[in-house]
N, C-alpha and C positions, 0 to 999 in steps of 0.2 A: 129561264135566266145563266146567266154565263156563268162558269166554273172560277173569271177571274169576275166573278162579284165583291167586292167587300159587303153587303150591307147583306148576304148571305145569311150569315152567322156570326155571331163574335167572335171575334181571333182570342184568344189565349196569350198572356202577358208573359210565364212565367213559361211557355215552350211556344213553337212552332210545328205547324202542319203543313209533311212536303204535300203540294200538287200542281199535278205536272200541267207545265206549261208547251207552249208547241217548240215543236224539237228546235236542236243547232242538226248543224249541217251534222254531225254525227249521233244522231237521235239524243241527245243525254239529258239534254238539259233541264235543269227546273227550277219551280218559279217560287216563288213560298214570299205568299201578299201575308206580312205578320201582322199591317195594318198601322196603328198605333202603338206604341210597346214603350214602358214605362221605365224602371230603375235594372232590369234583369232580361234576359232573351238566352235561352242555351238553343244553337243551335248542332242537332247530328246530322255532319254529313257522311256517313256509314253509306256507303253503295250510291253515294252522288257524286261525283268525278266532278258536274260545271252548276253553279246551279248559281242562281239570281236572290237579292234580299231585300224587298221593297216595305222600306218601312218609316216608317213617321216620330224621330224622337218627343217626346211630353214630358222627361226628365233625360237627365246624368245616366245612361248606357250601360251597361257592361253587357259585354252579347259574350257566349261563353261559347268557342267549337270543340266539338270533338267526332269521332269515326275520319278523323285522320287519315290520308293514304297518299303514300309517294307521286308526283303529278296533280292530283285536286287542287281544280283548279273553285272559282268561288267567288263572281260579284255584292256588292255590298253599295246598294244606293240608301242614301238617310241620310232625310229634311229632315229641315230643321222646322219646328210648330209657330204658331204665331209669335208668343214671343223672346225664340232664338236660345243663342247661346248653349246649348244644350253642349255636354261634351258627350263623349262615346270612350270605349275601350275592348279591345278583344280578346281575351284570350284564352287559355286551351285550362287550365285547373292553378300549372303553373310558376308562369310567369303574365303575367299581362303588359301590355304593347296600350297607349295614351292616338287615338285615329287622328288626321290632322282633319277637318271639318271645317267648312265654312261656315260662323256662327251669325250668319243672320238667317232675319226670320222671315221664312217660306222657300227658305233657298234647300238646295240640292250636294250632296257630294255625291260624289261614284268613285270608290278604292276597290280595284283590280285584286287577288289576293291568289296565292298560288302557295301550294306547302310541298318542294323541291323533294325529303322527303316521308312524309305525312310525321312530323315534330315539329321542326319551325313553318312558320305567315309570312310570308316576304309578303311586303307589299306596294303594289305598284304603281302609284300617280303617274 
């Protein structure tokens, strides 16, 4: 059984488990297979500088990011479910930002994010 097999065990809705994926050039890439996510997802990036989150939206979702450090980078790959039209926002618990998603059913959006100072999040389209 592959460590990336999403059928291996159910994925939590409220928090995600970090799974070591194939390392990037610097050996620090972390792959997060969240599966289908509903209304809320907690993404703790403490000690993880380079993270890829892959998820399918089954409801309008809020992704709460914590553990940011200066220079931390993460990529969100969010896929719409069959009805499509789902929205997503990113929050640190203090401020919230609506994410620009492709609303078409089955389509995916990739967002590159970086925290230049450990507080702010910049989304690179």
